[in-house]
C-alpha positions in Angstrom: 76.1 64.3 141.4 77.5 66.5 138.7 80.3 65.0 136.5 83.8 66.3 137.4 85.0 69.1 135.0 88.1 68.5 132.9 89.9 71.8 133.6 92.6 71.1 131.1 90.2 70.5 128.2 88.1 73.5 129.2 91.1 75.7 129.3 92.1 74.6 125.8 88.6 75.2 124.4 88.4 78.6 126.1 91.7 79.5 124.5 90.6 78.4 121.1 87.4 80.5 121.3 89.5 83.5 122.1 92.0 82.8 119.4 89.5 82.9 116.5 87.8 86.1 115.3 85.4 85.9 112.4 83.1 88.4 110.7 80.2 89.2 112.9 77.6 91.9 112.9 78.0 94.7 115.4 80.3 97.5 116.3 84.0 97.1 115.4 83.4 94.9 112.4 82.5 97.5 109.7 84.8 97.9 106.7 86.1 101.2 108.0 86.5 100.3 111.7 89.7 100.1 113.6 89.2 96.4 114.3 88.8 95.6 110.6 91.8 97.6 109.6 93.9 96.1 112.4 93.1 92.5 111.3 93.7 93.2 107.6 96.8 95.3 108.2 98.6 92.3 109.7 97.3 90.0 107.0 98.3 92.3 104.2 101.8 92.5 105.8 101.9 88.7 105.7 100.8 88.8 102.0 103.5 91.2 101.1 106.2 89.2 102.8 105.0 86.0 101.0 104.9 87.7 97.6 108.4 89.1 98.0 109.7 85.8 99.3 108.2 83.8 96.4 109.8 86.2 93.9 113.2 85.7 95.5 112.6 82.0 95.4 111.9 82.1 91.7 115.2 83.9 91.1 117.0 81.3 93.2 115.5 78.4 91.3 116.6 79.8 88.0 120.1 80.5 89.3 120.3 76.8 90.4 118.9 75.7 87.0 121.5 77.9 85.2 124.2 76.3 87.4 123.1 72.8 86.4 123.0 73.7 82.7 126.5 75.2 82.9 128.0 72.2 84.7 126.3 69.8 82.2 128.1 71.5 79.3 131.5 70.9 80.8 133.6 68.0 79.6 134.3 66.9 83.1 131.4 68.3 85.2 131.9 68.6 88.9 129.2 67.9 91.5 126.7 70.7 91.7 127.3 71.2 95.4 130.8 72.4 94.6 129.5 75.2 92.5 129.6 78.7 94.0 126.7 79.8 91.8 124.5 76.9 93.0 125.2 77.9 96.6 124.3 81.5 95.7 120.9 80.2 94.6 120.5 78.2 97.8 121.3 81.3 99.8 118.6 83.3 97.9 116.1 80.5 98.5 116.8 80.6 102.2 116.1 84.4 102.2 112.8 83.8 100.3 111.7 81.0 102.6 112.4 83.2 105.6 109.9 85.7 104.2 107.3 82.9 103.8 108.1 81.6 107.3 107.4 85.0 108.8 104.2 85.3 106.7 102.8 82.1 108.2 103.2 83.5 111.6 100.8 86.5 111.0 98.3 85.2 108.4 96.3 82.0 107.7 97.8 79.1 105.8 95.0 79.2 103.3 96.0 82.8 102.5 99.7 82.5 102.3 100.2 79.1 100.6 98.4 79.9 97.3 100.6 82.9 96.8 103.3 80.5 95.6 101.9 81.2 92.1 103.9 84.4 92.3 107.0 82.1 92.2 105.6 80.4 89.1 104.9 83.6 87.1 108.2 85.1 88.3 110.1 82.0 87.3 108.5 82.0 83.8 109.5 85.7 83.3 113.0 85.2 84.6 113.6 82.0 82.5 112.6 83.9 79.4 115.0 86.8 80.2 118.0 84.9 81.4 117.7 81.3 80.3 116.4 82.3 76.8 113.3 80.2 77.0 110.4 81.1 74.7 107.5 83.3 75.8 104.2 82.4 74.2 100.7 83.9 74.1 99.6 81.1 76.5 102.2 82.2 79.0 100.8 85.7 79.0 97.2 84.4 79.4 98.4 82.1 82.2 100.0 84.9 84.0 96.9 87.0 83.8 94.8 84.2 85.2 97.3 83.6 87.9 97.2 87.2 89.0 93.3 87.2 88.8 93.2 84.1 91.0 95.6 85.7 93.4 93.4 88.7 93.7 90.4 86.5 94.6 92.4 84.5 97.0 93.7 87.5 98.9 90.2 89.0 99.1 88.2 85.9 99.9 90.6 83.9 102.1 89.3 83.2 105.6 89.0 86.5 107.5 90.4 84.9 110.7 92.8 86.1 113.3 94.3 83.1 115.1 96.9 83.2 117.9 98.9 80.0 117.5 99.8 79.0 121.0 101.4 75.7 122.2 98.0 74.6 123.7 96.3 75.3 120.4 98.8 73.2 118.5 98.6 70.3 121.0 94.8 70.3 120.7 94.9 70.2 116.9 97.6 67.6 116.8 95.6 65.0 118.6 92.3 65.9 117.0 90.4 63.1 115.2 90.2 65.3 112.0 94.0 65.4 111.7 94.5 61.7 112.6 92.1 60.7 109.8 93.8 63.1 107.4 97.2 61.5 108.2 96.0 58.0 107.5 94.5 58.9 104.1 97.4 60.9 102.7 100.2 59.6 100.4 103.8 60.2 101.4 104.6 63.2 99.2 101.4 65.0 99.8 101.6 64.3 103.6 105.2 65.6 103.5 104.0 68.9 102.0 101.2 69.1 104.5 103.5 68.4 107.5 105.8 71.1 106.3 103.0 73.7 106.2 101.6 72.6 109.6 104.9 72.6 111.3 106.1 75.9 109.8 102.8 77.6 110.8 103.1 76.1 114.3 106.7 77.2 114.8 106.3 80.6 113.3 103.0 81.2 115.1 104.4 80.2 118.5 107.4 82.5 118.0 105.1 85.4 117.0 102.9 84.6 120.1 106.0 84.6 122.3 107.0 88.0 121.1 103.6 89.6 121.2 102.0 87.9 124.2 103.3 85.0 126.3 106.4 82.8 126.0 105.7 79.6 124.1 109.2 78.3 123.5 109.3 76.3 126.8 106.7 73.9 125.7 107.9 70.5 124.2 105.4 70.8 121.3 107.4 73.7 119.9 110.6 71.6 119.6 108.6 68.6 118.2 107.2 70.9 115.5 110.6 72.4 114.9 112.2 69.0 114.3 109.3 68.0 111.9 109.8 71.3 110.1 113.5 70.8 109.5 113.1 67.2 108.5 110.3 67.8 106.0 112.0 70.8 104.5 115.3 68.9 104.0 113.4 66.1 102.1 111.5 68.6 100.0 114.7 70.6 99.1 116.4 67.3 98.1 113.5 66.2 95.8 113.1 69.7 94.3 116.8 70.1 93.6 116.9 66.7 91.8 113.9 67.7 89.7 115.5 71.1 88.9 118.5 69.3 87.4 116.5 67.0 85.2 113.7 69.3 84.0 113.0 72.9 83.0 112.4 75.4 85.8 109.0 76.3 84.3 108.0 72.6 84.7 109.3 71.9 88.1 108.1 75.1 89.9 104.4 74.9 88.7 104.1 71.1 89.5 105.5 71.8 92.9 103.2 74.7 93.4 100.0 72.8 92.5 100.7 69.8 94.8 102.1 71.9 97.6 99.3 74.4 97.6 96.6 71.7 97.5 98.2 70.0 100.4 98.6 73.2 102.3 95.0 74.3 101.8 93.7 71.0 103.0 96.0 71.1 106.0 94.9 74.6 106.8 91.2 73.6 106.6 91.6 70.3 108.6 94.4 71.0 111.1 93.9 74.8 111.8 90.2 74.8 110.9 90.5 78.1 109.1 87.2 77.7 107.2 85.2 77.1 110.3 82.2 79.3 110.2 83.0 80.8 106.8 80.1 81.7 104.4 79.4 79.3 101.5 79.8 82.1 98.9 83.2 83.1 100.3 84.4 79.5 100.2 83.2 79.1 96.6 84.9 82.3 95.4 88.1 81.3 97.2 88.3 78.0 95.5 87.4 79.6 92.2 90.4 81.8 92.7 92.4 78.6 93.3 91.1 77.2 90.1 92.1 80.3 88.1 95.6 80.2 89.7 96.0 76.5 88.8 94.7 77.1 85.3 97.2 79.9 84.9 100.0 77.6 86.0 98.9 74.9 83.5 98.9 77.4 80.6 102.4 78.6 81.5 103.8 75.1 81.5 101.7 73.6 78.7 103.6 72.0 75.8 107.0 73.1 77.1 109.8 71.3 75.3 111.7 69.0 77.7 115.4 69.7 78.1 117.7 66.7 77.5 120.8 66.9 79.6 123.9 64.9 79.0 123.2 63.0 82.3 119.8 61.5 83.1 120.7 60.8 86.7 121.8 62.8 89.8 125.6 62.9 90.2 126.6 63.5 93.8 130.3 63.0 93.0 132.7 60.9 94.9 131.2 60.9 98.3 132.9 58.4 100.7 130.5 55.6 101.6 128.0 56.5 98.9 
């Protein structure tokens, strides 16, 4: 007697097979075909949103840094959260992160996450122009390498079109690959990975709801939404504390390297974005990552540390704290 068929599992696997589209020989996959242009058009739109969002984020971080420096020079500095300038930086950061959020809904994680180097280079330029930090030859070389790495990343990131539905997220969430990954990650790296995974899931399900079938009625959407909010709050808290104690050109690149590494690993393991990719494509992609990280290192190398009047985070007179 034939074994009974698991209709639920079969439906998920069928949906996964429909959600992925890779390079394959045949009509409709040539470089000038409508299918190729359609896939890359939406990916390039995501890239554009991510680049603009990261540039806005770099501006916001430098505004917050300027706010901290200004408060530190006062005889009786007030808590940073009472500064209108600091809140202006937070508002700009929200705008930039909205662009990144939308980008994750239309393009792969491994394509969008490394574009954070635009925030690094933008922050270096802005800090030189407005915070009067020095611009060195190594900075220019680092920016050049970062742009070259970005070019390779955009061109050799996984050519995959994936519709992120609730069933897809549920299937990945209980997969053995992700469970092993969670058990082997440290807290901070796992926090960054969960941010990317949840942002991609929420943004992808919203996009799928708009373009195809409603996904917001599934419990997994709200689970991912809660994870996204919680992980983002913790990251903003840690990032803001670091911005008060160290130079923007130190905090932003370190955050970029660790966040990008965690995001790429999460995209490969959780969303399986390199499944079926050619070995040469994978090699060039990671070489682009190496160039981007090397550029970040050169931009931040031998930067003089700023010594503020306070070496701790002052939250002011908060009742009960």
